C-alpha positions in Angstrom: 92.1 116.0 98.4 94.8 113.4 97.5 92.4 110.6 97.5 90.0 112.6 95.0 92.9 113.1 92.7 93.9 109.4 93.1 90.1 108.1 92.4 90.5 109.7 89.0 93.6 108.9 88.0 96.6 106.8 89.0 99.6 109.1 90.0 102.6 107.6 91.7 103.8 111.2 93.2 100.7 111.9 94.7 101.0 108.2 96.2 104.0 109.5 97.7 102.4 112.7 99.1 99.9 110.9 100.5 102.3 108.7 102.4 103.8 111.5 103.8 100.5 113.1 105.3 99.4 109.6 106.8 103.2 109.7 108.4 103.0 112.9 109.7 99.9 111.8 111.3 101.6 108.9 112.8 98.8 106.5 110.4 101.8 104.4 109.7 100.2 101.4 108.2 98.2 104.0 105.9 101.4 105.6 105.1 103.4 102.2 104.1 100.1 101.3 101.6 100.9 105.0 99.9 104.2 104.5 99.5 103.8 101.1 98.0 101.6 102.1 95.8 104.3 104.8 94.9 106.8 102.6 94.4 105.0 100.5 92.3 103.7 103.1 90.3 107.5 104.9 90.0 108.7 101.1 88.7 105.7 100.7 86.2 107.0 104.5 84.7 110.5 103.2 84.8 111.4 106.1 87.7 113.7 103.4 88.8 116.2 105.8 90.8 112.7 107.6 92.4 111.6 103.7 93.3 114.5 102.5 95.0 114.3 106.0 97.5 110.7 104.8 98.6 111.9 101.2 99.0 114.6 102.5 101.1 112.4 104.3 103.2 109.9 100.8 103.3 112.7 98.9 104.3 112.7 100.7 107.3 108.9 100.7 108.4 107.7 97.8 106.4 109.9 95.2 105.4 107.6 92.9 103.5 106.5 96.1 101.4 109.9 96.8 100.7 110.4 93.0 99.3 107.6 93.4 97.3 108.5 96.1 95.7 111.8 94.9 95.4 110.6 92.0 93.3 108.6 94.3 91.2 111.7 96.5 90.7 114.1 93.6 89.9 111.5 92.4 87.4 111.5 95.6 85.9 115.3 95.6 85.3 115.1 92.4 83.5 112.4 93.5 81.2 114.1 96.5 80.4 117.3 94.3 79.2 
């Protein structure tokens, strides 16, 4: 169901929920991919507090993804000034 929704529109909340589903199914690589997309979408929507939470989760499981998301986060902070 989530994949169908995501194929029609980009929704970072749906990506976060999809990540949760993958995580609980122990499909960690797929979960991290979904969490990264969620973080990037939240950053693009200027929902930085929520993005920080997702980045924190990525720090524990996939530091490379967290670094990529942090770069986007910092770039967004600079552009908001």
